[in-house]
C-alpha positions as CSV (number, residue, x, y, z in Angstrom):
1,M,0.0,0.0,-0.1
2,A,1.1,3.6,-0.6
3,W,2.5,5.7,2.2
4,W,-0.7,7.7,2.7
5,N,-2.7,4.6,3.3
6,D,-0.1,2.9,5.6
7,L,0.1,5.8,7.9
8,G,-3.5,6.9,7.7
9,L,-2.3,10.3,6.4
10,A,-5.2,10.7,3.8
11,E,-8.9,10.5,3.2
12,P,-9.6,8.2,0.2
13,V,-12.4,8.8,-2.3
14,P,-14.4,5.6,-2.3
15,A,-16.5,6.9,-5.3
16,M,-13.4,7.1,-7.4
17,A,-11.9,3.8,-6.1
18,A,-15.1,2.2,-7.3
19,I,-14.3,3.2,-10.9
20,G,-10.6,2.3,-10.5
21,I,-9.2,5.9,-10.0
22,V,-6.7,6.6,-7.2
23,A,-7.9,9.8,-5.3
24,F,-7.6,11.2,-1.8
25,T,-7.0,14.2,0.4
26,T,-4.0,14.4,2.5
27,T,-4.4,15.2,6.3
28,R,-2.6,17.3,8.8
29,G,-0.6,14.2,9.7
30,A,1.0,14.2,6.3
31,G,2.4,17.7,6.9
32,S,1.7,20.9,5.0
33,F,2.2,21.3,1.2
34,A,2.0,25.0,1.2
35,L,5.0,26.5,-0.8
36,G,4.3,30.0,0.6
37,S,4.5,29.2,4.4
38,A,7.4,30.1,6.7
39,E,8.3,26.4,7.1
40,P,11.7,25.5,5.5
41,S,11.4,24.8,1.8
42,D,13.4,21.7,1.9
43,A,10.8,20.1,4.4
44,I,7.9,21.0,2.1
45,W,9.6,19.8,-1.1
46,S,10.6,16.6,0.5
47,R,6.9,15.9,0.9
48,W,6.1,16.8,-2.7
49,L,9.0,14.5,-3.9
50,A,7.8,11.8,-1.6
51,L,4.3,12.0,-3.0
52,A,5.6,12.1,-6.6
53,G,7.6,9.0,-5.8
54,A,4.6,7.2,-4.2
55,L,2.5,8.0,-7.2
56,S,5.1,7.0,-9.8
57,P,3.7,3.4,-10.3
58,H,0.5,5.0,-11.4
59,A,1.6,8.0,-13.3
60,P,5.2,9.4,-14.1
61,R,4.0,13.0,-13.7
62,L,2.6,15.2,-11.0
63,A,0.9,18.6,-11.9
64,F,-0.2,21.3,-9.7
65,A,-0.6,25.0,-10.0
66,H,-0.2,28.6,-8.5
67,Q,-4.0,28.9,-7.5
68,V,-5.7,32.3,-7.9
69,H,-9.3,31.4,-6.9
70,G,-10.3,31.6,-10.6
71,A,-11.9,29.1,-13.0
72,T,-9.1,28.1,-15.2
73,V,-8.8,24.4,-15.9
74,V,-5.5,23.1,-17.5
75,T,-5.6,20.1,-19.8
76,H,-2.4,18.0,-19.5
77,R,-1.2,16.3,-22.6
78,P,1.8,13.8,-23.3
79,G,5.3,15.0,-23.7
80,W,6.6,15.5,-20.1
81,N,7.5,13.7,-17.0
82,G,8.3,14.8,-13.4
83,I,6.7,17.6,-11.4
84,L,5.0,20.6,-13.1
85,R,3.8,23.8,-11.4
86,V,1.3,25.6,-13.8
87,P,0.8,29.4,-13.5
88,D,-2.5,30.8,-12.5
89,A,-4.9,27.8,-12.6
90,D,-7.4,26.2,-10.2
91,G,-8.1,22.9,-12.0
92,H,-6.5,20.1,-13.8
93,L,-7.7,17.6,-16.4
94,S,-6.1,14.7,-18.2
95,L,-8.0,12.8,-21.0
96,E,-5.2,10.9,-22.7
97,T,-2.1,10.4,-20.5
98,P,-1.4,9.0,-17.0
99,T,-1.1,12.1,-14.8
100,A,-1.3,12.8,-11.1
101,M,-2.9,16.1,-10.4
102,A,-3.2,18.1,-7.1
103,V,-4.8,21.2,-5.7
104,T,-3.9,22.8,-2.3
105,L,-6.6,23.6,0.2
106,A,-7.4,24.8,3.7
107,D,-11.2,25.3,3.6
108,C,-12.0,25.5,0.0
109,V,-13.7,22.5,-1.8
110,P,-11.6,19.9,-3.6
111,V,-13.8,18.6,-6.3
112,F,-12.8,15.2,-7.9
113,I,-14.2,14.2,-11.2
114,G,-13.6,10.8,-12.8
115,H,-14.7,8.6,-15.6
116,P,-14.6,4.8,-15.9
117,S,-12.1,5.1,-18.9
118,G,-9.5,6.6,-16.4
119,A,-10.0,10.3,-17.5
120,A,-10.0,12.5,-14.5
121,S,-10.0,16.0,-13.2
122,V,-9.7,17.9,-9.9
123,V,-10.5,21.4,-9.2
124,H,-10.1,23.8,-6.2
125,S,-13.4,25.6,-5.6
126,G,-13.7,28.4,-3.0
127,W,-16.5,30.8,-3.3
128,Q,-15.0,32.5,-6.4
129,G,-14.6,29.3,-8.2
130,T,-18.0,28.1,-7.1
131,A,-19.5,31.3,-8.3
132,A,-17.6,31.0,-11.6
133,R,-18.8,27.4,-11.9
134,I,-15.4,25.8,-12.3
135,T,-16.8,22.4,-11.8
136,E,-19.2,22.7,-14.6
137,K,-16.4,23.9,-16.8
138,A,-14.3,20.8,-16.1
139,V,-17.4,18.7,-16.8
140,H,-18.1,20.6,-20.1
141,R,-14.5,20.1,-21.1
142,M,-14.8,16.3,-20.5
143,S,-18.1,16.3,-22.4
144,A,-16.6,18.1,-25.3
145,A,-13.9,15.4,-25.5
146,G,-16.7,12.8,-26.0
147,L,-17.3,11.6,-22.4
148,D,-21.0,11.5,-21.5
149,P,-21.6,13.5,-18.3
150,A,-24.0,11.0,-17.2
151,D,-21.1,8.5,-16.9
152,L,-19.0,10.9,-14.7
153,V,-18.5,10.6,-11.0
154,V,-18.1,13.7,-8.9
155,H,-17.0,13.9,-5.3
156,C,-16.7,17.0,-3.1
157,G,-13.9,16.3,-0.5
158,P,-13.1,17.6,3.0
159,S,-13.8,21.4,3.3
160,I,-15.5,23.9,5.5
161,C,-19.2,22.9,5.9
162,G,-22.3,25.0,5.5
163,Q,-22.6,25.5,9.2
164,C,-19.1,26.9,9.5
165,Y,-18.9,29.0,6.5
166,E,-20.5,32.5,6.7
167,V,-20.3,35.0,3.9
168,G,-21.2,38.7,3.5
169,P,-24.5,39.8,1.6
170,E,-22.6,40.5,-1.7
171,V,-20.9,37.1,-1.8
172,Y,-24.1,35.4,-0.8
173,Q,-26.0,37.0,-3.7
174,K,-23.1,36.0,-6.2
175,L,-23.4,32.4,-5.0
176,T,-27.1,31.9,-4.7
177,G,-28.8,34.9,-6.4
178,Q,-30.6,35.6,-3.3
179,V,-30.6,39.0,-1.4
180,T,-29.8,39.2,2.3
181,A,-28.8,42.1,4.6
182,Y,-26.6,40.1,7.0
183,A,-23.7,37.7,6.9
184,T,-25.2,34.3,6.1
185,P,-24.1,30.7,6.1
186,V,-23.7,29.1,2.8
187,D,-22.9,25.4,1.8
188,L,-20.4,25.5,-1.1
189,R,-20.4,21.7,-1.4
190,A,-24.2,21.6,-1.9
191,L,-24.1,24.4,-4.5
192,I,-21.3,22.5,-6.4
193,A,-23.3,19.3,-6.2
194,E,-26.3,21.1,-7.7
195,S,-24.1,22.6,-10.4
196,A,-22.6,19.2,-11.3
197,Q,-26.1,17.8,-11.6
198,R,-27.2,20.6,-13.9
199,A,-24.3,19.7,-16.1
200,G,-25.6,16.1,-16.5
201,V,-23.7,14.2,-13.8
202,K,-25.8,11.5,-12.2
203,E,-23.4,10.3,-9.4
204,V,-22.4,13.0,-7.0
205,S,-21.2,12.4,-3.4
206,V,-20.0,14.7,-0.6
207,S,-17.5,14.1,2.2
208,I,-18.9,14.3,5.8
209,A,-15.5,15.9,6.8
210,C,-15.5,19.6,7.7
211,T,-12.0,21.2,8.0
212,R,-13.2,23.5,10.8
213,H,-15.0,20.8,12.8
214,H,-12.2,18.4,12.1
215,N,-9.5,20.8,12.6
216,D,-7.3,18.1,14.4
217,R,-7.3,16.2,11.0
218,F,-7.3,18.9,8.4
219,F,-5.8,22.4,8.0
220,S,-8.3,25.3,8.1
221,H,-7.7,28.8,7.0
222,R,-10.6,30.1,9.2
223,T,-9.0,28.7,12.3
224,G,-5.7,30.4,11.5
225,D,-3.9,27.6,9.9
226,I,-1.2,28.5,7.4
227,G,-0.6,24.9,6.3
228,R,-2.3,23.3,3.3
229,Q,-3.5,19.9,2.5
230,L,-3.6,18.3,-1.0
231,A,-6.4,16.8,-3.0
232,V,-4.9,14.5,-5.4
233,I,-6.4,12.5,-8.3
234,V,-4.5,10.1,-10.8
235,A,-5.7,9.9,-14.4
236,H,-5.0,6.8,-16.2
237,P,-6.9,6.9,-19.5
238,Q,-6.9,3.5,-21.2
239,V,-7.2,5.0,-24.8
240,T,-7.0,8.4,-26.3
241,S,-10.2,10.2,-25.7
242,P,-12.1,11.5,-28.8
243,R,-12.1,15.3,-29.4
């Protein structure tokens, strides 16, 4: 078994395992993967390198990005191996080549998207990404490549829950279209699930873990943590997807 399973350092995604895709969110016990923290860079990079090594039997490449709370989803194609940091993106997609893909998180929602062919995507969806419908964009990208959205599986991983996440009136209106005069709780994972279903996805699941309620297990920005966990998915397409 891989190191994250051996040491209990990750929450796996059973919905992805059911279609043969490796996917998980690391925990606080695995350490922080935040490149911008005050922790020595060699300690952080040692974790990234260990992760890449552990994933190498599944994929010879690991991609992540400088995240900007946007809606850009990068499609990874053949032609490179190793570790790649993409500028200014919040999602990754691989339709034709084995690729491990990761997003960093500390309250925002990790959204895993998989297809039985092995094609996969992972996106980082805070309130901005949710308002911009980044999950739908990834689903539409997969649909445009010839994959039926009804065959996709979507899972919203550990993130801050609707009870713990309160936003101001302007943000609430952008997310829900509803007007309020007060700070109001909002459930990003529920909104993302609804968005995926509107895009044609039939199978959508949501983690019961809340980064704030379960702060002993996960980093949470709203509790003051500067550490970041990773959401990782490994695409392993069996054949080149149609375009």
